[in-house]
C-alpha positions in Angstrom: 134.1 44.3 161.7 131.9 43.7 158.5 128.6 45.5 157.7 125.5 43.5 157.2 125.9 43.7 153.5 129.5 42.6 153.5 131.1 45.9 152.9 133.9 47.2 154.9 133.0 50.1 157.0 136.6 50.8 158.1 138.6 50.3 154.8 141.5 52.6 154.5 141.7 53.7 150.7 145.1 54.0 149.3 146.8 51.7 151.8 144.8 48.6 151.5 144.5 46.0 148.7 141.1 46.0 147.1 139.4 42.5 147.1 136.1 40.8 146.7 134.9 38.3 149.2 132.6 35.4 149.5 131.2 33.6 152.5 132.0 30.3 153.9 128.9 28.1 154.0 128.0 25.2 156.2 125.8 22.7 154.6 124.7 19.1 154.5 126.4 17.2 151.5 127.3 13.7 150.7 130.6 12.9 152.1 133.4 13.0 149.6 134.9 9.6 148.7 138.3 9.3 147.1 138.9 6.8 144.3 142.2 5.9 142.8 142.5 5.9 139.0 144.7 6.4 136.0 144.8 9.3 133.5 143.8 8.0 130.1 143.3 9.9 126.8 139.8 11.0 125.9 140.2 9.3 122.6 142.8 6.9 121.1 143.1 5.8 117.5 145.5 3.2 116.0 145.5 4.9 112.6 145.9 2.3 109.6 146.1 2.4 105.9 143.0 1.6 103.7 145.2 0.7 100.7 148.5 -1.1 99.9 151.4 1.1 99.0 154.9 2.1 99.7 155.6 4.9 102.2 157.4 7.8 100.5 156.9 10.4 103.3 156.5 9.9 107.1 156.6 13.5 108.4 155.6 12.9 112.1 157.7 12.1 115.2 156.8 10.8 118.6 155.2 13.3 120.9 154.3 15.7 118.0 151.0 17.5 118.2 148.9 17.1 115.1 145.7 18.7 114.0 142.7 16.8 112.5 143.5 16.2 108.8 147.3 16.6 109.1 149.1 14.0 106.9 150.7 11.2 108.9 152.1 9.3 105.9 152.2 9.6 102.2 152.1 6.5 99.9 153.4 6.3 96.4 150.7 7.5 93.8 152.6 7.8 90.5 150.6 4.9 88.8 147.3 6.2 90.1 148.0 9.7 88.8 148.5 8.2 85.3 145.3 6.3 85.6 143.5 9.5 86.6 144.8 11.4 83.6 143.6 8.6 81.3 140.2 8.3 83.0 139.6 12.1 82.9 140.5 12.1 79.1 138.1 9.3 78.4 135.4 11.2 80.4 135.9 14.2 78.2 135.5 12.1 75.0 132.3 10.5 76.3 130.9 13.9 77.3 131.6 15.2 73.8 130.0 12.3 72.2 126.8 12.7 74.4 126.8 16.3 73.6 126.8 15.6 69.8 123.7 13.4 70.2 121.6 16.2 71.7 121.5 18.4 68.6 123.7 18.9 65.5 125.6 22.2 65.0 123.9 24.9 62.9 126.3 24.2 59.9 125.5 20.5 60.0 121.7 21.2 60.1 122.1 23.5 57.1 123.9 20.8 55.2 121.2 18.2 55.9 118.5 20.6 55.0 120.1 21.2 51.6 120.4 17.5 51.0 116.8 17.0 52.0 115.6 19.8 49.7 117.6 18.2 46.8 116.1 14.7 47.4 112.6 16.2 47.8 112.9 17.9 44.5 114.2 14.7 42.8 111.3 12.7 44.3 108.8 15.3 43.2 110.1 15.2 39.7 110.2 11.4 39.5 106.7 11.0 40.9 105.3 13.6 38.4 107.1 12.0 35.5 105.6 8.6 36.5 102.2 10.0 36.8 102.3 11.7 33.4 103.5 8.5 31.8 100.4 6.7 33.3 98.1 9.2 31.8 99.7 8.8 28.3 99.7 5.0 28.6 96.5 4.7 26.6 98.0 6.7 23.8 100.9 4.2 23.7 103.4 7.0 24.2 105.4 4.9 26.5 105.8 1.1 26.7 105.1 -1.0 29.8 108.7 -1.3 30.5 109.3 2.4 30.4 106.4 3.1 32.7 107.6 0.4 35.1 111.2 1.9 35.1 109.6 5.3 35.9 107.8 3.8 38.7 110.9 2.1 40.2 112.7 5.5 39.8 109.9 7.3 41.8 110.0 4.7 44.5 113.9 5.0 44.8 113.5 8.8 44.9 110.8 8.4 47.6 113.0 6.3 49.8 115.9 8.7 49.4 113.5 11.5 50.3 112.3 9.7 53.4 116.0 9.0 54.4 116.9 12.6 54.1 113.8 13.5 56.1 115.0 11.2 58.9 118.4 12.6 58.9 116.9 16.2 59.2 114.8 15.1 62.0 117.9 13.7 63.8 119.8 16.7 63.2 117.2 19.0 64.6 116.1 16.8 67.5 119.1 14.7 68.2 119.6 11.0 68.3 116.7 8.9 69.7 116.1 8.9 73.3 117.5 5.4 73.9 120.7 6.3 72.2 121.1 9.5 74.2 120.4 7.7 77.5 123.1 5.1 76.6 125.5 7.9 75.9 124.7 9.7 79.2 125.0 6.4 81.1 128.4 5.9 79.7 129.4 9.3 80.9 128.2 8.6 84.4 130.0 5.3 84.5 133.2 7.2 83.5 132.6 9.8 86.1 132.3 7.2 88.8 135.6 5.7 87.6 137.3 9.1 87.9 135.8 9.4 91.4 137.1 5.9 92.3 140.6 6.8 91.3 140.5 10.1 93.2 139.3 8.3 96.2 142.2 5.8 95.9 144.5 8.8 95.7 143.0 10.4 98.8 143.5 7.2 100.7 147.1 7.2 99.8 147.5 10.1 102.2 146.9 8.9 105.7 145.7 11.7 107.9 145.0 12.4 111.6 141.5 11.6 112.7 141.3 14.3 115.4 143.5 16.8 117.2 146.0 15.0 119.4 149.6 13.7 119.9 151.6 11.0 118.3 152.0 8.3 120.8 153.5 5.5 118.7 155.1 5.2 115.2 154.5 1.9 113.3 156.1 2.5 110.0 158.8 4.5 108.2 159.6 6.0 104.8 160.5 3.3 102.2 158.5 0.6 104.0 155.7 -1.4 102.3 152.4 -0.8 104.0 149.7 -3.4 103.5 146.0 -2.6 103.6 145.1 -2.4 107.3 148.7 -1.9 108.2 149.2 0.4 111.2 150.8 3.9 110.7 150.7 5.7 114.1 148.8 5.9 117.3 147.1 9.2 118.0 145.7 10.2 121.4 143.6 13.2 122.4 144.9 14.9 125.5 143.2 18.3 125.3 140.7 16.5 127.6 141.6 13.4 129.5 139.7 10.9 131.6 140.4 9.7 135.0 139.5 6.1 134.8 138.5 5.1 138.4 137.1 1.9 139.9 134.1 2.7 142.1 132.7 0.2 144.6 129.1 -0.8 143.9 127.8 0.6 147.2 128.8 4.1 146.2 127.7 3.9 142.6 124.0 4.8 143.2 125.2 8.3 144.4 127.1 9.1 141.3 125.4 10.6 138.2 126.5 11.8 134.9 127.8 15.3 135.2 128.7 14.9 138.9 131.7 17.1 139.7 134.9 15.7 141.0 138.1 17.1 142.5 141.1 15.6 140.9 144.6 15.4 142.1 147.6 13.8 140.6 150.5 12.4 142.6 153.1 13.6 140.2 151.7 17.2 140.3 151.0 17.9 144.1 150.4 21.6 143.5 147.7 21.0 141.0 144.0 20.5 141.8 141.6 20.1 138.9 137.9 19.9 138.5 136.3 17.2 136.4 132.8 15.9 135.7 131.6 12.3 135.4 131.5 11.6 131.6 131.0 7.8 131.6 129.6 5.2 133.9 130.2 1.6 132.7 127.2 -0.4 133.6 129.1 -3.7 133.4 131.0 -4.3 136.7 133.8 -6.6 137.6 132.2 -9.7 139.2 135.2 -10.4 141.3 135.7 -7.0 142.9 132.3 -5.5 142.4 133.8 -2.4 141.1 132.5 -0.3 138.2 134.7 1.9 135.9 133.8 5.6 136.0 135.4 8.1 133.7 135.8 11.6 135.0 136.6 14.1 132.1 139.0 16.9 132.9 140.3 19.8 130.8 144.0 19.5 130.3 145.9 22.7 130.3 149.1 23.2 128.2 152.4 23.9 130.1 155.4 25.9 128.9 156.8 23.3 126.5 153.6 23.1 124.7 152.7 19.6 126.0 149.7 19.0 128.2 149.9 19.1 131.9 148.4 15.7 132.4 150.1 12.7 130.6 148.3 9.5 129.9 149.2 6.8 132.4 149.7 9.1 135.4 148.3 8.0 138.8 145.4 10.1 139.9 142.8 10.4 142.7 139.2 11.6 142.2 137.0 12.8 145.1 133.3 12.4 144.4 130.3 13.4 146.6 129.2 9.7 147.0 129.2 8.8 150.7 126.8 9.4 153.5 125.3 12.8 154.3 127.4 15.0 156.5 127.9 18.6 157.5 130.6 20.4 155.6 132.1 23.8 155.0 132.1 25.0 151.4 134.0 27.9 149.9 133.8 29.5 146.5 136.2 27.8 144.0 138.0 31.1 143.3 138.8 31.4 147.0 141.3 28.6 146.8 144.9 29.5 146.1 147.0 26.5 144.9 150.8 26.4 144.4 151.9 28.9 147.2 152.9 26.1 149.6 152.6 22.4 150.4 148.8 22.6 150.6 146.0 24.9 149.3 145.1 28.1 151.3 142.3 30.5 151.5 142.5 34.1 152.7 140.1 34.9 155.5 139.3 38.7 156.0 138.9 39.6 159.6 139.6 42.5 161.9 143.2 42.9 163.1 143.3 41.9 166.9 145.6 44.9 167.6 143.5 47.3 165.5 139.9 46.1 165.1 139.1 48.9 162.7 141.6 47.5 160.2 140.8 44.4 158.0 143.6 42.0 157.3 143.9 38.8 155.2 144.8 35.7 157.2 146.1 32.7 155.2 144.4 29.4 156.3 145.7 26.1 154.9 142.8 23.8 153.8 142.4 20.3 152.6 140.0 20.1 149.5 137.1 17.7 149.4 134.4 17.4 146.9 133.5 20.0 144.3 129.9 21.0 144.3 128.0 23.7 142.4 130.9 26.1 141.9 132.3 25.5 145.6 134.9 23.2 147.2 134.4 21.3 150.4 137.3 22.3 152.7 138.7 21.2 155.9 140.7 23.7 158.0 140.5 26.4 160.7 137.3 28.0 159.2 133.7 28.3 160.3 130.4 29.1 158.6 130.1 32.8 157.8 133.8 33.6 157.5 134.6 36.0 154.8 137.1 34.6 152.2 138.8 36.5 149.3 137.6 35.3 145.9 139.1 38.2 143.8 142.5 39.8 144.3 143.8 36.9 146.4 146.5 36.1 143.9 148.3 39.4 145.0 147.9 39.0 148.8 150.4 38.1 151.4 149.5 36.7 154.8 148.6 39.7 157.2 148.1 42.1 154.4 145.7 45.0 154.9 142.7 44.8 152.7 139.7 47.0 151.7 136.8 44.6 150.9 134.8 46.2 148.1 131.8 43.9 148.0 130.7 40.4 148.7 130.2 38.1 145.8 126.7 37.6 144.7 125.1 34.5 146.5 127.7 34.8 149.2 
């Protein structure tokens, strides 16, 4: 028999299989209700083209797994590449022109400074000569025409001097702010043109929007693809939904995150656990049914394809009925695939040798999934010890050494 703490007082080390057990619980739960449904992809995308173009590469095939960002089709891009090269060259030219407006090079500044110095000297000379002529005017050393000519030369020299001063200021400070802003604006316009062409180039490679499988092909290499034309259908199957119709009287007992036991007619040896992911609040007015989506992780099988395929017939059992008493076992206690129905191994004394613990295989029917446990129906009773670790190695009638009872059991 078992001790109060669940440890086996009569285990025979060396001859018995070491296991961990849990306890069968009898609790009041909502009765499991089974709803029929269909396996559908978690996401479906009919991928189309955002641009017109001729398909030059179509590297995918039906059923192929693709990763997010993988190319599905490549359109011809030769003309766009030429346009991009020209736009980039124009951008470089505009950037160079804008840079020149900021400040002249040192050698250019030196040339303008020399020109300014020469014109300043000429202006100083012309001004001094005119001023001396004015002082000597009373002595009649110069005629009126000569003085007027000197005045005109001084004015011309002054204008040349001011022009040289302006040129020197521009060389040192750069062009005026308005001109620089116009040049920089032209640079930004050209940058946007380059980005536009790059964006067009990017759109010429149609890529997968998420990890998934190719479920349909809509084009081929050499075909002309119009904007909005379909390329391929991609479906996500790493997770799938069981789309089930639930009658309105059961709907109030179903919440987001409610666990469900899922079985698929084509895979009788598989029982999966899912959770309610979506509840459509808009029901069918003829049947009074509401669509509920139960999200299930979809394991891969040997050929690399997912176990559950879209379109399979499925049943989902949800805790949605009236309150009933039920037997619950830890999920890990259920062994699936060893026969026509799931089994659990019950640890109990051997009738012929009460000091020896043996594992008895008990076929069960699974009900609802609840808080890490399964509702089961079979030859069990509350308080029975069931194997939760080590059961994959057991055979019916095997001698076991129970090491401990799982926490909470």
